[in-house]
DRENDO-1510 file (C-alpha; in Angstrom, 1 decimal, always signed):
<recs>
REC; n; res; u; v; w
REC; 1; UNK; +56.8; +28.0; +116.9 .
REC; 2; UNK; +55.5; +30.9; +119.0 .
REC; 3; UNK; +56.4; +34.5; +118.4 .
REC; 4; UNK; +57.1; +36.6; +121.6 .
REC; 5; UNK; +57.4; +40.1; +120.6 .
REC; 6; UNK; +60.5; +40.5; +118.5 .
REC; 7; UNK; +61.9; +37.1; +119.5 .
REC; 8; UNK; +60.7; +33.7; +118.0 .
REC; 9; UNK; +60.4; +31.0; +120.6 .
REC; 10; UNK; +61.7; +27.6; +119.1 .
REC; 11; UNK; +61.3; +24.3; +121.0 .
REC; 12; UNK; +64.7; +22.8; +121.7 .
REC; 13; UNK; +65.6; +19.7; +119.7 .
REC; 14; UNK; +67.6; +16.8; +121.1 .
REC; 15; UNK; +71.3; +17.2; +120.3 .
REC; 16; UNK; +72.2; +15.5; +117.0 .
REC; 17; UNK; +68.7; +15.4; +115.7 .
REC; 18; UNK; +68.7; +16.2; +111.9 .
REC; 19; UNK; +66.8; +19.3; +110.7 .
REC; 20; UNK; +64.4; +18.1; +108.0 .
REC; 21; UNK; +64.9; +19.7; +104.6 .
REC; 22; UNK; +68.1; +21.6; +105.4 .
REC; 23; UNK; +70.7; +21.8; +102.7 .
REC; 24; UNK; +73.4; +20.0; +104.6 .
REC; 25; UNK; +71.2; +17.2; +106.1 .
REC; 26; UNK; +73.2; +14.0; +106.0 .
REC; 27; UNK; +76.6; +15.5; +106.2 .
REC; 28; UNK; +78.9; +14.8; +109.1 .
REC; 29; UNK; +81.4; +17.5; +110.0 .
REC; 30; UNK; +84.2; +16.9; +112.6 .
REC; 31; UNK; +85.6; +20.0; +114.5 .
REC; 32; UNK; +89.0; +19.9; +116.1 .
REC; 33; UNK; +90.7; +22.5; +118.3 .
REC; 34; UNK; +87.6; +24.2; +119.7 .
REC; 35; UNK; +88.8; +27.7; +119.4 .
REC; 36; UNK; +86.6; +30.6; +117.9 .
REC; 37; UNK; +87.7; +30.0; +114.3 .
REC; 38; UNK; +86.8; +26.4; +114.0 .
REC; 39; UNK; +83.6; +26.9; +116.1 .
REC; 40; UNK; +82.5; +29.7; +113.8 .
REC; 41; UNK; +83.3; +27.7; +110.7 .
REC; 42; UNK; +81.4; +24.6; +111.8 .
REC; 43; UNK; +78.4; +26.5; +113.1 .
REC; 44; UNK; +77.7; +27.4; +109.4 .
REC; 45; UNK; +77.2; +23.7; +108.7 .
REC; 46; UNK; +75.3; +23.0; +111.8 .
REC; 47; UNK; +72.9; +25.9; +111.0 .
REC; 48; UNK; +72.2; +24.3; +107.7 .
REC; 49; UNK; +71.4; +20.8; +109.1 .
REC; 50; UNK; +74.8; +18.9; +109.2 .
REC; 51; UNK; +75.7; +16.8; +112.1 .
REC; 52; UNK; +78.7; +18.6; +113.7 .
REC; 53; UNK; +80.8; +16.5; +116.2 .
REC; 54; UNK; +82.9; +18.8; +118.3 .
REC; 55; UNK; +85.9; +16.9; +119.5 .
REC; 56; UNK; +87.1; +18.4; +122.7 .
REC; 57; UNK; +90.0; +17.6; +125.1 .
REC; 58; UNK; +88.9; +16.1; +128.5 .
REC; 59; UNK; +88.8; +19.6; +130.0 .
REC; 60; UNK; +86.6; +20.9; +127.4 .
REC; 61; UNK; +87.3; +23.2; +124.3 .
REC; 62; UNK; +89.0; +26.7; +124.9 .
REC; 63; UNK; +85.9; +28.3; +123.5 .
REC; 64; UNK; +84.1; +27.3; +126.7 .
REC; 65; UNK; +86.4; +29.4; +128.9 .
REC; 66; UNK; +85.9; +32.7; +127.0 .
REC; 67; UNK; +84.1; +35.5; +128.8 .
REC; 68; UNK; +81.5; +36.9; +129.2 .
REC; 69; UNK; +79.5; +34.5; +131.6 .
REC; 70; UNK; +76.1; +35.2; +133.1 .
REC; 71; UNK; +76.6; +37.1; +136.5 .
REC; 72; UNK; +80.4; +36.8; +135.8 .
REC; 73; UNK; +80.2; +33.2; +137.1 .
REC; 74; UNK; +82.3; +30.9; +134.7 .
REC; 75; UNK; +81.0; +27.5; +133.7 .
REC; 76; UNK; +81.8; +25.1; +131.0 .
REC; 77; UNK; +78.3; +25.4; +129.5 .
REC; 78; UNK; +77.2; +28.9; +129.8 .
REC; 79; UNK; +79.9; +31.2; +128.2 .
REC; 80; UNK; +78.4; +33.5; +125.6 .
REC; 81; UNK; +80.8; +32.5; +122.8 .
REC; 82; UNK; +80.0; +28.8; +123.4 .
REC; 83; UNK; +76.3; +29.3; +123.6 .
REC; 84; UNK; +76.3; +31.3; +120.4 .
REC; 85; UNK; +78.9; +29.3; +118.3 .
REC; 86; UNK; +78.3; +25.7; +119.2 .
REC; 87; UNK; +74.5; +25.6; +118.7 .
REC; 88; UNK; +73.1; +22.2; +117.5 .
REC; 89; UNK; +76.5; +20.4; +117.7 .
REC; 90; UNK; +77.5; +17.2; +119.5 .
REC; 91; UNK; +80.3; +17.0; +122.0 .
REC; 92; UNK; +82.8; +14.2; +122.1 .
REC; 93; UNK; +85.6; +14.4; +124.8 .
REC; 94; UNK; +88.8; +12.8; +123.5 .
REC; 95; UNK; +92.4; +13.0; +124.4 .
REC; 96; UNK; +94.3; +13.2; +121.1 .
REC; 97; UNK; +97.6; +13.0; +122.9 .
REC; 98; UNK; +97.0; +9.3; +123.3 .
REC; 99; UNK; +97.1; +6.4; +120.7 .
REC; 100; UNK; +93.7; +5.3; +121.8 .
REC; 101; UNK; +92.4; +8.9; +121.3 .
REC; 102; UNK; +93.8; +9.0; +117.8 .
REC; 103; UNK; +92.4; +5.7; +117.0 .
REC; 104; UNK; +88.9; +7.0; +118.0 .
REC; 105; UNK; +89.4; +10.1; +115.8 .
REC; 106; UNK; +90.4; +7.9; +112.9 .
REC; 107; UNK; +87.2; +6.0; +113.1 .
REC; 108; UNK; +85.1; +9.1; +113.5 .
REC; 109; UNK; +86.9; +10.9; +110.5 .
REC; 110; UNK; +86.5; +7.8; +108.3 .
REC; 111; UNK; +82.8; +8.3; +108.2 .
REC; 112; UNK; +82.9; +12.1; +108.0 .
REC; 113; UNK; +82.6; +14.4; +104.9 .
REC; 114; UNK; +84.7; +17.3; +106.3 .
REC; 115; UNK; +87.1; +17.9; +109.2 .
REC; 116; UNK; +87.8; +21.5; +110.2 .
REC; 117; UNK; +90.6; +22.1; +112.6 .
REC; 118; UNK; +92.3; +25.1; +114.4 .
REC; 119; UNK; +94.8; +23.0; +116.3 .
REC; 120; UNK; +98.3; +24.4; +116.6 .
REC; 121; UNK; +100.4; +24.0; +113.5 .
REC; 122; UNK; +102.6; +21.1; +114.9 .
REC; 123; UNK; +99.7; +19.0; +116.1 .
REC; 124; UNK; +97.8; +19.8; +112.8 .
REC; 125; UNK; +100.7; +18.6; +110.6 .
REC; 126; UNK; +100.9; +15.3; +112.7 .
REC; 127; UNK; +97.2; +14.6; +112.4 .
REC; 128; UNK; +97.1; +15.7; +108.7 .
REC; 129; UNK; +99.7; +13.2; +107.8 .
REC; 130; UNK; +97.9; +10.3; +109.7 .
REC; 131; UNK; +94.5; +11.1; +108.1 .
REC; 132; UNK; +96.2; +11.4; +104.6 .
REC; 133; UNK; +97.3; +7.6; +104.8 .
REC; 134; UNK; +93.9; +6.6; +103.4 .
REC; 135; UNK; +91.8; +8.2; +100.6 .
REC; 136; UNK; +88.5; +7.1; +102.3 .
REC; 137; UNK; +88.6; +9.9; +105.0 .
REC; 138; UNK; +87.1; +13.3; +104.8 .
REC; 139; UNK; +88.3; +16.4; +103.1 .
REC; 140; UNK; +90.0; +18.7; +105.6 .
REC; 141; UNK; +90.5; +22.3; +106.3 .
REC; 142; UNK; +93.4; +23.2; +108.6 .
REC; 143; UNK; +93.3; +26.7; +110.0 .
REC; 144; UNK; +96.5; +28.1; +111.5 .
REC; 145; UNK; +97.7; +31.7; +111.9 .
REC; 146; UNK; +100.2; +31.7; +109.1 .
REC; 147; UNK; +99.7; +28.4; +107.3 .
REC; 148; UNK; +101.4; +25.1; +107.7 .
REC; 149; UNK; +104.5; +26.0; +105.8 .
REC; 150; UNK; +107.0; +28.8; +105.8 .
REC; 151; UNK; +109.2; +30.5; +108.5 .
REC; 152; UNK; +106.1; +31.6; +110.6 .
REC; 153; UNK; +104.3; +28.3; +110.4 .
REC; 154; UNK; +104.9; +27.4; +114.1 .
REC; 155; UNK; +103.9; +30.8; +115.5 .
REC; 156; UNK; +100.8; +31.1; +117.7 .
REC; 157; UNK; +98.7; +34.3; +117.5 .
REC; 158; UNK; +95.6; +35.7; +119.1 .
REC; 159; UNK; +92.7; +37.7; +117.8 .
REC; 160; UNK; +94.5; +41.1; +118.3 .
REC; 161; UNK; +97.9; +40.0; +116.8 .
REC; 162; UNK; +96.1; +38.5; +113.7 .
REC; 163; UNK; +94.7; +42.0; +113.0 .
REC; 164; UNK; +98.2; +43.4; +113.3 .
REC; 165; UNK; +99.8; +41.0; +110.9 .
REC; 166; UNK; +97.0; +41.4; +108.3 .
REC; 167; UNK; +97.0; +45.3; +108.1 .
REC; 168; UNK; +93.5; +45.3; +109.5 .
REC; 169; UNK; +94.6; +47.0; +112.8 .
REC; 170; UNK; +96.5; +49.7; +110.7 .
REC; 171; UNK; +93.3; +50.5; +108.8 .
REC; 172; UNK; +91.5; +51.4; +112.1 .
REC; 173; UNK; +93.8; +54.1; +113.2 .
REC; 174; UNK; +92.5; +57.6; +113.8 .
REC; 175; UNK; +94.1; +59.9; +111.1 .
REC; 176; UNK; +93.8; +63.0; +113.2 .
REC; 177; UNK; +95.3; +61.3; +116.3 .
REC; 178; UNK; +98.4; +59.4; +115.0 .
REC; 179; UNK; +99.9; +59.3; +118.5 .
REC; 180; UNK; +97.1; +57.1; +119.7 .
REC; 181; UNK; +98.1; +54.3; +117.3 .
REC; 182; UNK; +95.8; +51.9; +115.5 .
REC; 183; UNK; +92.6; +50.7; +117.0 .
REC; 184; UNK; +90.9; +47.4; +116.7 .
REC; 185; UNK; +87.4; +45.9; +116.2 .
REC; 186; UNK; +85.3; +44.0; +118.8 .
REC; 187; UNK; +86.8; +40.8; +120.4 .
REC; 188; UNK; +87.3; +37.7; +118.3 .
REC; 189; UNK; +85.9; +39.4; +115.1 .
REC; 190; UNK; +89.2; +38.4; +113.3 .
REC; 191; UNK; +88.6; +34.7; +114.3 .
REC; 192; UNK; +84.9; +34.7; +113.4 .
REC; 193; UNK; +85.9; +36.1; +109.9 .
REC; 194; UNK; +88.6; +33.5; +109.4 .
REC; 195; UNK; +85.9; +30.9; +110.4 .
REC; 196; UNK; +83.6; +32.3; +107.6 .
REC; 197; UNK; +86.4; +31.8; +105.1 .
REC; 198; UNK; +87.0; +28.3; +106.4 .
REC; 199; UNK; +83.2; +27.5; +106.1 .
REC; 200; UNK; +83.1; +28.7; +102.5 .
REC; 201; UNK; +86.1; +26.7; +101.3 .
REC; 202; UNK; +84.9; +23.7; +103.4 .
REC; 203; UNK; +81.5; +23.8; +101.5 .
REC; 204; UNK; +83.3; +24.1; +98.3 .
REC; 205; UNK; +85.5; +21.0; +98.8 .
REC; 206; UNK; +82.5; +18.9; +100.1 .
REC; 207; UNK; +80.6; +20.0; +96.9 .
REC; 208; UNK; +83.5; +19.2; +94.6 .
REC; 209; UNK; +84.0; +15.7; +96.1 .
REC; 210; UNK; +80.3; +14.9; +95.5 .
REC; 211; UNK; +81.0; +15.6; +91.8 .
REC; 212; UNK; +84.5; +14.1; +91.2 .
REC; 213; UNK; +85.2; +12.0; +94.3 .
REC; 214; UNK; +88.5; +13.7; +95.1 .
REC; 215; UNK; +89.5; +14.2; +98.7 .
REC; 216; UNK; +91.0; +17.6; +99.2 .
REC; 217; UNK; +93.2; +18.9; +102.0 .
REC; 218; UNK; +93.1; +22.7; +102.6 .
REC; 219; UNK; +95.9; +24.7; +104.3 .
REC; 220; UNK; +94.2; +27.9; +105.4 .
REC; 221; UNK; +96.2; +30.8; +106.7 .
REC; 222; UNK; +94.3; +33.2; +109.1 .
REC; 223; UNK; +96.6; +36.2; +108.2 .
REC; 224; UNK; +95.9; +35.6; +104.4 .
REC; 225; UNK; +92.2; +35.3; +105.0 .
REC; 226; UNK; +92.1; +38.6; +106.8 .
REC; 227; UNK; +94.4; +40.3; +104.5 .
REC; 228; UNK; +92.3; +39.3; +101.5 .
REC; 229; UNK; +89.2; +40.5; +103.1 .
REC; 230; UNK; +87.2; +43.5; +101.8 .
REC; 231; UNK; +88.4; +45.5; +104.8 .
REC; 232; UNK; +92.1; +45.2; +103.7 .
REC; 233; UNK; +93.7; +48.1; +102.1 .
REC; 234; UNK; +96.2; +45.9; +100.1 .
REC; 235; UNK; +94.5; +46.4; +96.8 .
REC; 236; UNK; +94.6; +50.1; +97.2 .
REC; 237; UNK; +98.3; +50.1; +98.2 .
REC; 238; UNK; +99.0; +47.9; +95.1 .
REC; 239; UNK; +97.5; +50.5; +92.9 .
REC; 240; UNK; +98.8; +53.6; +94.6 .
REC; 241; UNK; +102.1; +52.6; +96.4 .
REC; 242; UNK; +100.9; +54.2; +99.6 .
REC; 243; UNK; +99.2; +52.8; +102.8 .
REC; 244; UNK; +97.3; +56.1; +103.4 .
REC; 245; UNK; +94.6; +55.5; +100.8 .
REC; 246; UNK; +92.2; +53.5; +102.8 .
REC; 247; UNK; +88.7; +55.2; +102.6 .
REC; 248; UNK; +87.4; +56.8; +105.8 .
REC; 249; UNK; +83.7; +57.4; +106.5 .
REC; 250; UNK; +84.4; +61.2; +105.7 .
REC; 251; UNK; +85.8; +60.3; +102.4 .
REC; 252; UNK; +82.4; +58.8; +101.5 .
REC; 253; UNK; +80.6; +61.8; +102.7 .
REC; 254; UNK; +79.5; +60.0; +105.9 .
REC; 255; UNK; +79.2; +61.9; +109.2 .
REC; 256; UNK; +78.0; +61.0; +112.6 .
REC; 257; UNK; +75.6; +63.5; +114.5 .
REC; 258; UNK; +74.4; +63.4; +118.0 .
REC; 259; UNK; +70.7; +63.0; +118.8 .
REC; 260; UNK; +68.8; +63.2; +122.1 .
REC; 261; UNK; +69.3; +59.5; +122.6 .
REC; 262; UNK; +72.2; +58.5; +120.6 .
REC; 263; UNK; +73.6; +59.1; +117.1 .
REC; 264; UNK; +72.6; +58.9; +113.4 .
REC; 265; UNK; +74.8; +58.5; +110.4 .
REC; 266; UNK; +74.2; +60.7; +107.6 .
REC; 267; UNK; +75.6; +60.5; +104.0 .
REC; 268; UNK; +76.8; +63.3; +101.6 .
REC; 269; UNK; +75.0; +66.1; +103.6 .
REC; 270; UNK; +77.7; +68.4; +102.1 .
REC; 271; UNK; +76.7; +67.6; +98.5 .
REC; 272; UNK; +73.8; +68.3; +96.3 .
REC; 273; UNK; +71.0; +67.3; +96.4 .
REC; 274; UNK; +71.3; +66.3; +100.1 .
REC; 275; UNK; +72.4; +69.8; +101.1 .
REC; 276; UNK; +69.3; +71.5; +99.6 .
REC; 277; UNK; +67.1; +68.8; +101.1 .
REC; 278; UNK; +68.5; +69.2; +104.6 .
REC; 279; UNK; +68.2; +73.0; +104.2 .
REC; 280; UNK; +64.5; +72.6; +103.2 .
REC; 281; UNK; +63.8; +70.1; +106.1 .
REC; 282; UNK; +65.2; +72.6; +108.6 .
REC; 283; UNK; +63.0; +75.4; +107.2 .
REC; 284; UNK; +66.4; +77.3; +106.9 .
REC; 285; UNK; +66.4; +78.0; +103.1 .
REC; 286; UNK; +68.9; +80.7; +102.4 .
REC; 287; UNK; +70.6; +80.6; +105.8 .
REC; 288; UNK; +73.5; +78.7; +104.5 .
REC; 289; UNK; +74.0; +80.7; +101.4 .
REC; 290; UNK; +77.2; +82.2; +102.8 .
REC; 291; UNK; +78.8; +78.9; +103.8 .
REC; 292; UNK; +78.1; +75.5; +105.2 .
REC; 293; UNK; +78.5; +76.3; +108.9 .
REC; 294; UNK; +75.1; +77.9; +109.5 .
REC; 295; UNK; +73.4; +74.9; +108.0 .
REC; 296; UNK; +75.6; +72.6; +110.0 .
REC; 297; UNK; +74.8; +74.4; +113.2 .
REC; 298; UNK; +71.1; +74.3; +112.5 .
REC; 299; UNK; +71.3; +70.6; +111.7 .
REC; 300; UNK; +73.1; +69.8; +114.9 .
REC; 301; UNK; +70.5; +71.8; +116.9 .
REC; 302; UNK; +67.7; +70.2; +115.1 .
REC; 303; UNK; +69.1; +66.6; +115.7 .
REC; 304; UNK; +69.8; +67.0; +119.5 .
REC; 305; UNK; +66.1; +68.0; +120.0 .
REC; 306; UNK; +64.9; +64.6; +118.5 .
REC; 307; UNK; +65.5; +60.9; +119.1 .
REC; 308; UNK; +67.5; +59.1; +116.5 .
REC; 309; UNK; +64.5; +57.2; +115.2 .
REC; 310; UNK; +62.4; +60.4; +114.8 .
REC; 311; UNK; +65.4; +62.1; +113.1 .
REC; 312; UNK; +65.9; +59.0; +110.8 .
REC; 313; UNK; +62.3; +59.0; +109.6 .
REC; 314; UNK; +62.3; +62.7; +109.0 .
REC; 315; UNK; +65.5; +62.6; +107.0 .
REC; 316; UNK; +64.2; +59.5; +105.0 .
REC; 317; UNK; +61.1; +61.4; +104.0 .
REC; 318; UNK; +63.1; +64.4; +103.0 .
REC; 319; UNK; +65.2; +62.1; +100.7 .
REC; 320; UNK; +68.4; +62.3; +102.8 .
REC; 321; UNK; +70.4; +59.1; +103.3 .
REC; 322; UNK; +70.7; +58.4; +107.0 .
REC; 323; UNK; +70.6; +55.6; +109.6 .
REC; 324; UNK; +70.2; +55.4; +113.3 .
REC; 325; UNK; +73.3; +53.8; +115.0 .
REC; 326; UNK; +71.9; +51.1; +117.1 .
REC; 327; UNK; +73.5; +49.4; +120.1 .
REC; 328; UNK; +72.9; +45.7; +121.0 .
REC; 329; UNK; +70.1; +46.5; +123.4 .
REC; 330; UNK; +68.0; +47.9; +120.6 .
REC; 331; UNK; +68.2; +45.0; +118.3 .
REC; 332; UNK; +65.2; +43.0; +119.8 .
REC; 333; UNK; +62.9; +46.0; +119.3 .
REC; 334; UNK; +63.9; +46.8; +115.8 .
REC; 335; UNK; +60.7; +46.5; +113.6 .
REC; 336; UNK; +62.7; +44.7; +110.8 .
REC; 337; UNK; +64.2; +42.1; +113.2 .
REC; 338; UNK; +60.7; +41.6; +114.7 .
REC; 339; UNK; +59.2; +41.0; +111.3 .
REC; 340; UNK; +61.8; +38.5; +110.2 .
REC; 341; UNK; +62.2; +36.8; +113.6 .
REC; 342; UNK; +65.9; +37.6; +113.5 .
REC; 343; UNK; +66.4; +36.6; +117.2 .
REC; 344; UNK; +65.1; +33.4; +118.7 .
REC; 345; UNK; +64.5; +32.1; +122.2 .
REC; 346; UNK; +65.5; +28.5; +123.0 .
REC; 347; UNK; +65.7; +26.5; +126.2 .
REC; 348; UNK; +69.3; +25.9; +127.2 .
REC; 349; UNK; +69.9; +23.0; +129.7 .
REC; 350; UNK; +72.0; +25.2; +132.0 .
REC; 351; UNK; +70.7; +28.8; +131.3 .
REC; 352; UNK; +67.1; +28.0; +131.0 .
REC; 353; UNK; +65.3; +30.2; +128.3 .
REC; 354; UNK; +67.9; +32.3; +126.5 .
REC; 355; UNK; +68.0; +34.4; +123.3 .
REC; 356; UNK; +70.4; +33.8; +120.4 .
REC; 357; UNK; +70.8; +35.4; +117.0 .
REC; 358; UNK; +68.8; +33.4; +114.2 .
REC; 359; UNK; +70.2; +32.6; +110.7 .
REC; 360; UNK; +71.1; +35.6; +108.5 .
REC; 361; UNK; +69.3; +33.8; +105.6 .
REC; 362; UNK; +66.0; +32.4; +104.7 .
REC; 363; UNK; +65.7; +29.4; +102.3 .
REC; 364; UNK; +62.5; +28.9; +100.3 .
REC; 365; UNK; +62.0; +25.2; +99.8 .
REC; 366; UNK; +59.3; +22.6; +99.6 .
REC; 367; UNK; +61.3; +20.2; +101.6 .
REC; 368; UNK; +60.9; +22.0; +104.9 .
REC; 369; UNK; +62.7; +24.5; +107.0 .
REC; 370; UNK; +66.4; +25.1; +106.7 .
REC; 371; UNK; +67.3; +26.2; +110.3 .
REC; 372; UNK; +66.3; +25.5; +113.8 .
REC; 373; UNK; +67.6; +26.6; +117.1 .
REC; 374; UNK; +69.2; +23.9; +119.1 .
REC; 375; UNK; +71.2; +24.5; +122.2 .
REC; 376; UNK; +75.0; +24.1; +122.4 .
REC; 377; UNK; +76.0; +20.7; +124.0 .
REC; 378; UNK; +77.4; +20.2; +127.6 .
REC; 379; UNK; +81.0; +18.9; +127.7 .
REC; 380; UNK; +81.0; +15.4; +126.5 .
REC; 381; UNK; +77.2; +15.2; +126.3 .
REC; 382; UNK; +77.4; +12.8; +123.2 .
REC; 383; UNK; +80.6; +10.9; +124.0 .
REC; 384; UNK; +78.9; +7.6; +124.8 .
REC; 385; UNK; +76.4; +7.9; +121.9 .
REC; 386; UNK; +79.2; +8.7; +119.4 .
REC; 387; UNK; +81.5; +5.9; +120.6 .
REC; 388; UNK; +78.6; +3.5; +120.3 .
REC; 389; UNK; +77.9; +4.7; +116.7 .
REC; 390; UNK; +81.6; +4.1; +116.0 .
REC; 391; UNK; +81.3; +0.4; +117.1 .
REC; 392; UNK; +82.8; +0.6; +120.6 .
REC; 393; UNK; +81.4; -1.9; +123.0 .
REC; 394; UNK; +80.2; -0.8; +126.5 .
REC; 395; UNK; +83.3; -2.4; +128.0 .
REC; 396; UNK; +85.6; -0.7; +125.6 .
REC; 397; UNK; +83.9; +2.6; +126.4 .
REC; 398; UNK; +84.4; +1.9; +130.2 .
REC; 399; UNK; +88.1; +1.3; +129.5 .
REC; 400; UNK; +88.5; +4.5; +127.6 .
REC; 401; UNK; +86.8; +6.5; +130.3 .
REC; 402; UNK; +89.0; +5.0; +133.0 .
REC; 403; UNK; +92.1; +5.8; +131.0 .
REC; 404; UNK; +91.0; +9.4; +130.6 .
REC; 405; UNK; +90.9; +9.1; +126.8 .
REC; 406; UNK; +87.2; +9.6; +126.4 .
REC; 407; UNK; +85.8; +10.6; +129.9 .
</recs>
């Protein structure tokens, strides 16, 4: 592979090719639903060498229609979320609303190790019952907003409403501006985090079956996954009886300061020994003896005359905990990202050369690499190949295509 500046250039592999030496090589994972949560979950398996078959409706999965698009021109193969979360997967177009489509899914699932779904609850319950008829099928993880049972089981939510139900939105309110109401994170962060939970439990049930042979069926509530996350304040509420105990950056001694080209985050500058170290750095020993404002004013003036990188390096040398606040445009030039090859270039069939985030891990192994960049598939790119692998003769494939079951 060739390193181009801060970005590693990786040759594209053919869709479906296994990655030698990767931990999940040999596993087959089936993805149903095609929204952010299931795509984020199965990406973890694809990144680690599993064959992931993305089962999509004839019009393509919902993920393909999510903005942004290059030049704001929509296309089924160029959406940012699809390009980022569907890397290395195979695409099978299949109408699950038909008996023939469900029969194809049954064959596919019979040879799979895990099925991950974020289909609506009603459809998920129906398919779960069909797949449970035999014990030879895969373990399954069914992601729904509120779980498959209970009074809210049939409700549909989106990323923002999941934050509301799980208390995460409440935690993001501005305490000094209560009239503005709670804020929220970046788009689809909730569903990506739910996907991470689904991937963890999916890996657990696959591992468990390799030891005891037991097929497991997992009912995963997105709201519960988020409410149990580290960002939830529930455990604080349980201990104190109030919802106003969630730590704020200021509670941890963290403050944000403006620099010439952005901001830095500094910790505990109002406490010793950081306070004395800042005073010494500014050459203002004694100027803050009567209070904190003179040192604060001197610090702000000192910072606005410097770039955030220069300020960060000076503060670090002085023993003050600080960090520059980076935006996305600065990630490729970050020295640590360049050293690790955190971002990789690959050739995408529709976009040409593009950059994606690499894996957040490195696996040391004598068996070979554990991750390789492979492009996300075009809609139905692997339909014919997968049907052939499942034993469908060419004439049967033609019939399925003409009926709109597997176009």
